C-alpha positions, -999 to 999 in steps of 0.1 A, spaced: 215 -396 527 215 -409 491 221 -382 465 208 -386 430 232 -380 402 224 -358 373 214 -373 340 193 -403 334 192 -432 359 202 -456 331 221 -446 300 232 -470 274 249 -468 240 244 -496 215 259 -480 184 296 -489 181 310 -504 213 283 -511 240 284 -490 272 260 -486 300 259 -463 330 235 -469 360 232 -440 384 260 -422 366 284 -451 371 298 -472 343 289 -509 344 321 -527 332 327 -558 352 305 -583 335 309 -619 345 319 -644 319 292 -661 299 259 -646 286 251 -621 314 259 -590 293 241 -603 263 211 -611 284 211 -576 299 214 -560 265 184 -579 251 162 -572 282 172 -535 282 161 -531 246 129 -549 254 124 -533 288 88 -530 301 79 -562 283 78 -597 297 101 -619 277 94 -657 280 122 -678 292 122 -700 261 125 -669 239 155 -657 259 171 -691 256 166 -691 219 181 -656 217 212 -666 237 217 -702 226 201 -704 191 216 -738 182 205 -755 214 172 -769 225 153 -752 253 145 -772 284 126 -758 314 149 -777 337 181 -763 322 204 -741 343 221 -720 316 196 -691 316 194 -691 354 231 -688 356 231 -659 332 203 -642 350 221 -646 383 252 -630 368 232 -600 356 216 -595 390 249 -598 408 264 -571 386 234 -548 392 234 -554 429 271 -546 432 264 -510 421 261 -484 449 224 -473 451 216 -439 437 182 -435 453 158 -453 476 147 -476 447 169 -494 423 173 -479 388 171 -513 372 153 -543 384 147 -577 368 116 -596 381 101 -630 373 68 -627 356 45 -651 338 72 -677 329 95 -650 318 115 -620 329 106 -583 330 133 -556 332 118 -526 350 137 -493 348 128 -457 352 145 -427 336 162 -446 308 181 -432 279 192 -454 250 209 -440 219 188 -466 199 156 -450 211 168 -415 205 179 -425 170 146 -441 161 127 -411 174 149 -386 154 143 -407 123 105 -408 128 104 -370 135 126 -362 105 105 -384 81 73 -368 93 88 -333 87 101 -344 53 66 -357 42 51 -324 55 76 -303 34 92 -290 66 128 -293 54 145 -273 81 131 -297 108 138 -327 86 174 -316 82 178 -310 119 164 -344 130 181 -364 103 214 -347 114 206 -357 150 201 -393 139 234 -393 121 252 -379 151 239 -407 173 249 -434 148 285 -439 160 289 -473 143 270 -505 137 246 -517 163 267 -537 188 294 -536 163 317 -563 177 290 -587 188 269 -612 168 235 -629 173 204 -632 152 186 -604 170 216 -582 168 221 -588 131 184 -579 125 186 -547 145 219 -538 129 204 -542 94 174 -521 103 195 -493 118 217 -493 88 187 -488 65 175 -459 86 209 -441 88 213 -445 50 179 -428 46 191 -400 68 224 -396 51 209 -397 16 184 -370 25 212 -348 38 234 -355 7 206 -345 -16 199 -314 4 236 -304 3 236 -308 -35 205 -287 -38 222 -260 -18 254 -263 -38 274 -272 -7 299 -295 -24 321 -299 7 291 -312 27 281 -335 -1 316 -350 -3 317 -356 35 282 -371 35 292 -394 6 322 -406 26 299 -413 56 275 -432 34 303 -453 19 314 -463 54 279 -478 58 273 -491 23 303 -491 0 282 -505 -29 258 -476 -34 267 -466 -70 250 -433 -68 275 -421 -43 304 -425 -67 284 -407 -93 279 -378 -69 316 -377 -60 325 -376 -97 300 -349 -104 312 -327 -75 349 -331 -83 342 -327 -121 325 -294 -114 357 -282 -97 380 -296 -124 396 -321 -100 401 -348 -126 425 -368 -104 397 -372 -78 372 -381 -106 395 -409 -118 401 -421 -83 364 -425 -74 357 -440 -108 383 -467 -103 371 -474 -68 336 -478 -81 346 -502 -108 368 -522 -85 342 -526 -58 313 -534 -81 332 -557 -104 356 -575 -80 333 -577 -50 298 -580 -65 306 -592 -100 285 -565 -117 293 -537 -140 285 -500 -134 255 -485 -150 257 -464 -182 251 -433 -160 284 -439 -142 303 -442 -175 286 -410 -189 294 -389 -158 331 -400 -159 334 -393 -197 318 -358 -193 340 -350 -163 373 -359 -181 362 -339 -211 356 -309 -189 319 -307 -196 310 -306 -159 334 -278 -150 318 -249 -131 315 -220 -155 317 -194 -127 350 -210 -116 363 -209 -152 354 -172 -155 371 -165 -122 403 -181 -134 401 -163 -167 
């Protein structure tokens, strides 16, 4: 008798390194060629018929599509062989790719994608933020950040991947910036610093992050850290973007080194 494993029938992670489990078993032995890329695209677009010419454009963007060509058929055969090699988890396959209307349709039930969960968390957080429900906004933005384990398909490249990667980056920046602002409102300087570091890993040219770091370290009298982040900011903006920092950055640095940002409560404690 077939026994169903716990968890979703299909689980895939697209952030960072790609991984997929079908029926609780990892799918690792992809054939050479475009089989894995084809499966990734169909999985993201599951439940929709994708025309053959569109798939060909996605996989071979510099080549001209021909209905008599064999490249797409070979890639599809490779995907199906990989899926058919998996031991069945139930009476019906967890994933099936069918021919439909001059295209392909990936049919799957009980699917979990980190990309879907991420998008849902962002949407829920944004709705809560607009409604003024900051506890729920914080909770769902935090969930989105936890799911973002790196760039979308970080080591792979294609036009559709680059587009999704850029979109996901914009959304995680929105989440992290909300959490950073919230940490500053609460006076949680440690959380603010950590969030700035996470933000810089995604976008090292966001000048406001260096301003936040200088403010936080300036409040604590950590002038070495203030100088460090100021120098990094100048170097990245000037050397890599050929632009100068704004006057705000210069003013924050000057006030910090003069001790004008120092936390008065901390000074009283030392005294």
